[in-house]
Legacy VTK file of the C-alpha trace (Angstrom):
# vtk DataFile Version 3.0
C-alpha trace
ASCII
DATASET POLYDATA
POINTS 138 float
98.803 123.552 70.804
98.140 119.903 71.778
95.915 119.476 68.605
99.094 120.149 66.579
101.314 118.062 68.686
99.030 115.091 67.929
98.952 116.154 64.246
95.240 116.763 64.204
93.078 119.450 62.700
89.860 118.929 64.507
89.618 118.072 68.223
88.119 119.039 71.689
90.206 121.096 74.035
89.455 120.541 77.687
90.780 123.175 80.065
90.321 122.342 83.793
90.998 125.235 86.229
90.695 125.415 89.857
86.757 126.041 89.992
85.682 125.641 86.321
86.270 123.176 83.366
85.616 124.176 79.789
85.354 122.005 76.727
85.884 123.794 73.375
85.572 121.873 70.063
88.011 123.293 67.499
88.093 122.592 63.811
90.288 123.207 60.820
93.233 124.269 62.996
95.960 125.888 60.982
99.597 126.436 62.057
102.047 128.884 60.711
105.237 130.878 61.664
104.361 134.434 62.225
107.926 135.827 62.590
111.329 134.300 61.765
113.010 136.949 64.036
111.173 135.843 67.174
110.344 132.264 66.124
106.822 132.664 66.907
104.268 130.173 66.009
100.524 130.812 65.741
97.579 128.393 65.728
94.451 129.500 64.025
91.307 127.559 64.377
87.615 127.968 64.782
85.820 127.194 68.072
82.276 126.075 67.671
80.786 128.497 69.968
77.334 127.055 70.473
79.015 123.743 71.389
81.374 125.110 74.040
80.524 123.885 77.463
81.537 124.897 80.956
81.146 122.936 84.100
81.556 123.913 87.669
83.597 120.935 88.318
87.352 121.186 88.239
90.630 120.933 90.173
89.343 121.854 93.560
86.821 119.079 93.226
89.700 116.554 92.495
91.411 117.974 95.601
88.188 117.503 97.684
87.994 113.766 96.218
91.567 113.104 97.287
90.769 114.392 100.797
87.621 112.035 100.916
89.967 109.197 99.870
92.613 109.816 102.546
89.685 110.478 105.163
88.222 107.188 104.509
91.630 105.343 104.637
92.604 106.987 108.061
89.124 107.099 109.644
89.498 110.662 110.370
89.370 114.140 108.812
92.121 116.257 107.368
92.888 119.562 108.944
92.726 122.864 106.936
96.571 122.805 107.246
96.834 119.626 105.295
94.684 120.778 102.513
97.750 122.521 100.902
99.495 119.263 101.217
96.839 117.305 99.389
96.918 120.009 96.658
100.627 119.338 96.321
100.245 115.800 96.110
97.566 116.225 93.450
99.969 118.569 91.276
102.954 116.063 91.728
101.426 112.650 91.431
98.002 112.747 89.754
97.472 112.006 86.083
94.924 110.936 83.602
95.723 107.368 82.467
95.024 106.698 78.672
93.006 103.796 77.579
96.060 102.096 76.303
97.647 102.260 79.806
94.527 101.439 81.832
95.781 97.871 82.677
99.115 99.191 84.063
99.354 98.967 87.769
100.756 102.185 89.340
103.484 101.720 92.272
102.596 103.435 95.601
104.452 106.616 96.178
105.122 108.634 99.299
104.856 112.372 100.027
106.543 113.707 103.127
105.034 117.211 104.315
107.603 119.826 105.769
106.204 118.822 109.321
107.409 115.211 108.734
103.833 113.582 108.187
104.007 110.854 105.608
101.193 110.458 102.968
100.855 107.234 101.044
99.904 107.937 97.485
98.161 104.776 95.930
96.759 104.255 92.795
93.336 105.584 93.624
94.917 108.912 94.325
97.191 109.011 91.377
94.195 108.285 89.065
91.626 110.743 91.030
91.570 113.266 88.153
89.553 110.683 86.194
86.473 111.793 88.149
86.450 114.736 85.713
85.490 112.313 83.062
83.354 109.939 85.096
81.424 111.663 87.549
79.883 108.267 88.912
83.338 107.917 90.698
82.649 110.888 92.944
LINES 1 139
138 0 1 2 3 4 5 6 7 8 9 10 11 12 13 14 15 16 17 18 19 20 21 22 23 24 25 26 27 28 29 30 31 32 33 34 35 36 37 38 39 40 41 42 43 44 45 46 47 48 49 50 51 52 53 54 55 56 57 58 59 60 61 62 63 64 65 66 67 68 69 70 71 72 73 74 75 76 77 78 79 80 81 82 83 84 85 86 87 88 89 90 91 92 93 94 95 96 97 98 99 100 101 102 103 104 105 106 107 108 109 110 111 112 113 114 115 116 117 118 119 120 121 122 123 124 125 126 127 128 129 130 131 132 133 134 135 136 137
């Protein structure tokens, strides 16, 4: 769907789950309405099967990376109970910065857990998903 949103016919789709990421090249994507009654849209494209790759590096690794950043900042370790808060921080604040936005400075934010603990969410944490594309950061 994102391929059509960008008005492309050929691209690579990257799906990052909790434990596994997959890159699937798609070419000659075609778009049509399958039913006027239900207003359904279908996308037909061809995945290049022998070029599809999966990697055991995904969302849980981004969470671990954020935990590492917070541990280094606080000179301590995060408890198991705090891992859920880090996951929430990742889902609320983290994003991939496009190359056109790479010079933009991101403001620091705060996340307050239900028990009142305040987490500072700085630019390193906001940009942490970029380790999926640059493993040298890890």
